[in-house]
C-alpha positions in Angstrom: -36.0 28.2 33.6 -39.0 26.0 32.9 -38.2 26.2 29.2 -34.6 25.1 29.9 -35.8 22.1 31.9 -38.2 21.0 29.1 -35.4 21.4 26.6 -33.0 19.2 28.7 -35.6 16.5 29.2 -36.3 16.5 25.4 -32.6 16.1 24.7 -32.3 13.2 27.2 -35.3 11.4 25.6 -33.7 11.8 22.2 -30.3 10.5 23.4 -32.0 7.5 25.0 -33.9 6.8 21.8 -30.7 7.0 19.8 -28.8 4.7 22.2 -31.6 2.1 22.2 -32.4 2.4 18.5 -32.2 -1.0 16.8 -31.2 0.6 13.5 -28.2 2.4 15.2 -27.0 -0.9 16.9 -27.4 -2.8 13.7 -25.2 -0.3 11.9 -22.6 -0.5 14.7 -22.6 -4.3 14.7 -22.2 -4.4 10.9 -19.4 -1.9 11.1 -17.6 -3.8 13.9 -18.0 -7.0 11.8 -16.4 -5.3 8.8 -13.4 -4.1 10.9 -13.1 -7.6 12.4 -13.2 -9.1 8.9 -10.5 -6.7 7.8 -8.2 -7.9 10.6 -8.8 -11.6 9.9 -8.4 -11.3 6.2 -5.3 -9.1 6.6 -3.7 -11.8 8.8 -4.6 -14.6 6.4 -3.2 -12.5 3.5 0.0 -12.1 5.4 0.4 -15.8 5.9 -0.5 -16.6 2.3 2.1 -14.0 1.1 4.8 -15.5 3.4 4.0 -18.9 2.1 4.2 -17.7 -1.5 7.7 -16.4 -1.0 8.8 -19.6 0.6 7.4 -21.5 -2.4 9.4 -19.4 -4.8 12.5 -19.9 -2.7 11.9 -23.6 -2.7 11.4 -23.8 -6.4 14.5 -21.7 -7.3 16.8 -22.7 -4.4 19.1 -25.7 -4.1 21.8 -24.6 -6.6 22.4 -25.9 -10.1 19.9 -25.4 -12.8 17.2 -24.4 -10.2 18.9 -21.0 -9.9 18.0 -20.3 -13.5 14.3 -21.1 -13.1 13.3 -17.5 -12.5 14.0 -16.8 -16.1 10.9 -18.9 -16.9 8.8 -18.6 -13.7 9.0 -14.9 -13.1 8.1 -13.6 -16.7 5.4 -16.3 -17.1 3.9 -15.8 -13.7 3.7 -12.0 -14.2 2.2 -12.4 -17.7 -0.5 -14.6 -16.3 -1.2 -12.2 -13.4 -1.4 -9.2 -15.8 -3.8 -11.1 -18.1 -6.1 -12.2 -15.3 -6.1 -8.8 -13.7 -7.0 -7.1 -17.0 -9.6 -9.7 -18.1 -11.3 -10.7 -14.8 -10.2 -8.3 -12.1 -10.0 -4.9 -13.7 -9.2 -2.4 -11.0 -7.0 -4.7 -9.0 -3.7 -3.7 -10.7 -0.9 -2.0 -8.8 -0.8 -1.0 -5.2 -4.5 -0.5 -4.3 -4.0 2.7 -2.4 -4.7 4.9 -5.5 -7.9 3.0 -6.0 -9.0 3.6 -2.5 -8.2 7.3 -2.8 -10.1 7.5 -6.1 -13.1 5.8 -4.6 -13.4 8.5 -1.9 -13.8 11.1 -4.7 -16.3 9.2 -6.8 -20.0 10.1 -6.3 -22.0 6.9 -5.8 -21.7 3.2 -5.0 -22.0 2.2 -8.7 -18.9 4.1 -9.5 -17.0 3.0 -6.4 -17.8 -0.7 -7.2 -15.4 -0.5 -10.1 -12.5 -0.1 -7.6 -13.8 -1.5 -4.3 -15.7 -4.8 -4.2 -15.6 -8.4 -2.9 -14.6 -9.6 -6.4 -11.6 -7.3 -6.3 -10.8 -8.5 -2.8 -10.5 -12.0 -4.1 -8.6 -10.9 -7.2 -6.2 -8.6 -5.3 -5.3 -11.3 -2.7 -5.0 -14.1 -5.2 -3.0 -12.3 -7.8 -0.7 -10.6 -5.3 0.1 -14.0 -3.8 0.7 -15.4 -7.3 3.0 -12.5 -8.1 5.0 -13.1 -4.9 5.2 -16.8 -5.8 6.6 -15.7 -9.2 9.3 -13.6 -7.5 7.9 -10.2 -8.3 9.3 -7.3 -6.2 5.9 -6.4 -4.6 4.4 -6.1 -1.2 1.0 -6.9 0.4 0.5 -3.8 2.4 -0.9 -1.5 -0.3 -3.2 -4.3 -1.5 -4.4 -4.7 2.1 -5.6 -1.1 2.0 -7.8 -1.8 -1.0 -9.0 -5.0 0.7 -9.8 -3.2 3.9 -11.6 -0.3 2.2 -13.7 -2.9 0.1 -14.7 -4.8 3.2 -15.7 -1.6 5.1 -17.7 -0.3 2.1 -19.5 -3.6 2.0 -20.4 -3.2 5.7 -21.7 0.2 4.9 -24.1 -1.2 2.3 -25.3 -4.0 4.5 -25.7 -1.8 7.6 -27.3 1.1 5.7 -24.6 3.6 6.6 -24.4 6.7 4.5 -20.8 7.9 5.2 -19.0 5.9 2.6 -16.0 8.2 2.5 -15.4 7.9 6.2 -15.7 4.1 6.0 -13.2 3.9 3.2 -10.8 5.9 5.4 -11.5 3.6 8.3 -10.9 0.4 6.1 -7.7 1.8 4.7 -6.4 2.6 8.2 -7.4 -0.8 9.5 -5.6 -2.4 6.5 -2.3 -0.7 7.2 -2.6 -1.3 11.0 -3.3 -5.0 10.5 -0.7 -5.5 7.8 2.3 -4.1 9.6 1.0 -4.3 13.3 1.4 -0.5 13.3 -1.9 1.0 14.7 -0.6 4.6 14.9 0.7 4.4 11.4 -2.7 3.3 10.2 -4.4 6.3 11.8 -1.7 8.8 10.5 -1.9 7.2 7.0 -5.6 7.7 6.8 -5.4 11.3 7.8 -2.3 12.3 5.8 -2.3 10.2 2.7 -5.9 9.1 2.1 -7.8 12.3 3.0 -5.0 14.9 3.1 -7.0 16.6 5.9 -8.1 16.1 9.5 -11.8 15.6 10.0 -12.9 15.3 13.7 -16.1 13.4 12.9 -14.3 10.5 11.3 -11.7 10.1 14.1 -13.9 7.7 16.2 -14.7 5.6 13.2 -11.0 5.3 12.2 -9.9 4.5 15.8 -12.6 1.9 16.2 -11.7 0.1 13.0 -8.0 0.2 13.7 -8.5 -1.2 17.2 -10.8 -4.1 16.2 -8.8 -5.0 13.1 -5.5 -4.8 15.1 -6.9 -7.0 17.9 -8.0 -9.6 15.3 -4.6 -9.6 13.6 -2.8 -9.9 16.9 -5.0 -12.8 18.0 -3.9 -14.7 14.8 -0.3 -13.6 14.3 0.6 -12.6 17.9 2.5 -9.5 19.0 5.6 -8.7 16.8 7.7 -5.8 15.6 7.8 -6.0 11.8 11.6 -5.4 11.4 12.6 -6.5 14.9 14.3 -3.9 17.1 16.9 -1.4 16.0 19.4 -0.9 18.8 21.7 1.9 17.5 20.8 5.5 18.5 21.9 8.7 16.7 24.0 11.1 18.6 24.1 14.9 18.3 26.0 16.4 16.5 28.1 13.4 15.4 25.5 11.5 13.4 23.5 14.4 12.0 25.5 14.6 8.8 24.3 11.0 8.2 20.7 12.1 9.0 20.9 14.9 6.5 22.5 12.7 3.8 20.0 9.9 4.2 17.1 12.4 4.0 18.3 14.3 1.0 19.7 11.4 -1.1 16.8 9.2 -0.1 14.2 11.8 -1.0 15.9 12.5 -4.4 16.0 8.8 -5.3 12.4 8.3 -4.1 11.3 11.3 -6.3 13.1 9.8 -9.3 11.3 6.4 -8.7 8.0 8.2 -8.4 8.5 10.2 -11.6 9.6 7.1 -13.5 6.5 5.1 -12.3 4.1 7.9 -13.4 5.7 8.5 -16.8 5.9 4.8 -17.6 2.4 4.1 -16.3 0.9 6.9 -18.5 2.8 5.6 -21.6 1.7 2.0 -21.0 -1.9 3.1 -20.5 -1.8 4.8 -24.0 -1.0 1.3 -25.5 -4.1 -0.2 -23.8 -6.7 -1.3 -26.3 -9.7 -3.6 -25.6 -8.8 -5.9 -28.5 -5.1 -6.0 -27.9 -4.5 -7.2 -24.4 -1.4 -9.0 -25.7 0.4 -5.7 -25.5 -0.1 -5.5 -21.7 0.9 -9.2 -21.4 4.1 -8.7 -23.3 5.0 -5.6 -21.2 4.4 -7.8 -18.1 6.6 -10.5 -19.6 9.4 -8.0 -20.3 9.1 -6.6 -16.8 9.3 -10.1 -15.4 12.4 -10.8 -17.4 14.0 -7.7 -15.9 13.0 -8.8 -12.4 14.4 -12.3 -13.0 17.8 -11.1 -14.4 18.2 -8.6 -11.6 17.3 -11.3 -9.0 19.8 -13.8 -10.4 22.5 -11.1 -10.7 22.1 -10.2 -7.0 22.0 -13.8 -5.8 18.2 -13.8 -5.2 18.3 -10.7 -2.9 15.8 -8.7 -4.9 13.0 -11.2 -5.3 9.8 -10.7 -3.4 9.6 -8.1 -0.6 13.3 -8.5 0.4 12.1 -8.5 4.0 15.0 -10.6 5.3 17.6 -8.3 3.7 16.0 -5.1 5.1 15.8 -6.7 8.6 19.4 -7.8 8.4 20.4 -4.2 7.5 18.4 -2.8 10.4 20.1 -5.2 12.8 23.5 -3.9 11.7 24.5 -6.2 8.8 26.3 -4.6 5.9 24.3 -4.7 2.6 26.1 -4.5 -0.7 25.8 -1.6 -3.1 24.2 -3.7 -5.8 21.3 -4.7 -3.5 19.6 -1.3 -3.3 20.3 -0.6 -7.0 18.9 -4.0 -8.0 15.9 -3.7 -5.7 15.2 -0.2 -7.1 15.1 -1.6 -10.7 13.2 -4.8 -9.8 10.5 -2.7 -7.9 10.2 -0.3 -10.8 9.7 -3.1 -13.3 7.2 -4.9 -11.0 5.2 -1.7 -10.4 4.7 -0.8 -14.0 4.1 -4.4 -15.1 0.3 -4.2 -14.6 0.2 -6.9 -11.9 -1.4 -6.4 -8.4 1.1 -5.6 -5.7 2.2 -2.9 -3.3 5.2 -0.6 -2.9 5.6 -0.3 0.9 7.8 -3.3 1.7 10.0 -3.1 -1.4 10.4 0.7 -0.9 11.5 0.1 2.7 14.0 -2.5 1.5 15.4 -0.1 -1.1 15.7 2.6 1.6 17.5 0.2 4.0 20.0 -0.7 1.3 20.6 2.9 0.4 21.1 3.9 4.0 23.5 1.0 4.5 25.6 2.3 1.6 25.5 5.9 2.9 26.4 4.7 6.4 29.5 2.9 4.9 30.6 6.1 3.3 30.3 8.0 6.7 31.8 5.1 8.7 28.8 4.9 11.0 26.7 1.9 12.2 24.9 0.1 9.4 21.7 -0.4 11.5 21.1 3.3 12.2 21.9 4.3 8.6 19.5 1.6 7.3 16.6 3.1 9.4 17.4 6.6 8.4 17.7 5.6 4.7 14.3 3.9 4.9 12.7 7.1 6.3 14.2 9.4 3.7 13.5 7.1 0.7 10.0 6.1 1.7 9.0 9.7 2.4 10.4 10.6 -1.0 8.4 7.9 -2.8 5.0 8.5 -1.1 5.5 12.2 0.0 3.8 11.5 3.3 6.5 12.3 5.9 4.3 11.7 9.0 3.3 8.2 7.8 6.9 7.4 6.9 8.2 8.5 10.3 5.5 6.8 12.4 5.5 3.5 10.4 9.3 3.2 10.6 9.3 4.1 14.3 6.7 1.4 15.0 8.3 -1.2 12.8 11.8 -0.9 14.3 10.8 -0.4 17.9 13.5 2.2 18.8 11.9 5.3 20.3 15.3 6.9 21.0 15.6 7.8 17.3 12.3 9.8 17.1 13.9 13.1 16.2 16.5 11.8 13.7 13.9 9.6 11.9 11.5 12.5 11.8 14.2 14.8 10.4 15.2 12.3 7.7 11.6 11.8 6.6 11.0 15.6 6.4 14.2 16.1 4.4 13.2 13.3 2.1 9.8 14.8 1.6 11.1 18.3 1.0 13.7 17.1 -1.5 11.1 14.9 -3.3 8.7 17.8 -3.7 11.4 19.8 -5.4 12.0 17.1 -8.0 8.5 15.6 -8.3 5.7 18.0 -7.2 3.0 15.4 -8.0 2.5 12.9 -5.1 2.6 9.4 -6.6 -0.5 7.8 -5.1 -2.7 10.9 -5.7 -1.5 11.2 -9.3 -2.3 7.5 -9.9 -5.7 7.9 -8.2 -6.7 10.5 -10.8 -5.9 8.0 -13.6 -8.1 5.4 -11.9 -11.0 7.9 -11.3 -10.8 8.9 -15.0 -10.9 5.2 -16.0 -14.1 4.6 -14.0 -15.8 7.7 -15.3 -15.0 6.7 -18.8 -16.5 3.3 -18.2 -19.6 4.8 -16.7 -20.1 7.2 -19.6 -19.6 4.4 -22.1 -22.1 2.3 -20.3 -24.7 5.1 -20.2 -24.1 5.7 -23.9 -24.6 2.1 -24.8 -27.7 1.8 -22.6 -29.1 5.0 -24.3 -28.5 3.5 -27.7 -30.2 0.3 -26.8 -33.3 2.1 -25.3 -33.7 4.7 -28.0 -36.5 3.7 -30.3 -35.6 3.2 -34.0 -36.9 6.1 -36.1 -38.1 5.0 -39.5 -36.5 6.7 -42.4 
């Protein structure tokens, strides 16, 4: 009994010491500052991205010869972005989610700094904005994950925190939450896509980061639902053939997109040579020409994120067949071009267009079909059905469609796995990790050669 009382008193003293520890509070304050910075930067990034798209619309709108300007602006802009990304911001190319995943699997800060750093934050934001100003079919949500992970990793270094992997998770979740105003989706994304497992000890860290970043973003942008509110509700059993069709067809098309991206990315990487950067620049130019021609052919519908078209589809407006086909092609070209930019918003737009077409075949409401198409296609691309379901539910604000959206996402995921067993982001993350390890080994070899004393012959 006496021993038990002594043990309890000892535990209480240790708890008080931990609570009042200056080192502990310093770590907490730095962590909170990192989460707050993620929210503020994400909100600023959103405003810059919106401004960039308006600038492109201003330059190419107005009719007449202005409508042909994308043939010059888009290839040239994408070539410049690809060149700057390769020369000055290596590691900023593409979505940013694969880089964050790869960084979690690297061993030390020196290796992680090749993929997550303040330099890459500046390059990622600047070049993504420049890509949108050029009309590229990219989004800012994936890049926000890399930005959030970089800021949280910096806070770990400043605060002397050892759990880098958990903080990368927290930064990624905060990035998604702040980018879309979808806090639940940020948490689910961190668990399902970033870590592929549930770890109880990181839950508090992720929740804290999401709350702080979300509050900062809301303070700047205000409360909003990303795609407005979807009013149509699926009925049983009448609308379930539509649910099944959107899930299966969307998942199959998403898997085809994923396989094309992986195959083309691997082929393009084989062409990469330190002294022949012009190859990558020419590829970016060719991709930019594809984006420009597709955009002109669709009346400008496929440039940028195509947010307005996706929102119109969700609100019940019919979308033409050529929209989802053109958006699919433009997003594929932009993704493999080597410029920084994400897949989330363009993929959701493709899914909305596909769903609207399927809904037309079934004779059902375009709004409901667009939401279900988004769920099936997006789950097929990223192979993360929980993230797809939660993010679309939060972005459309209609909780009456919980089960149909979930079913479409699961069908999309299952169909995609049959066609493309390798998840896109994780396959790309292995390429990024291999690049970093190759650079580190080359650096060690060069350093060893410099420090090895010359042996006389």
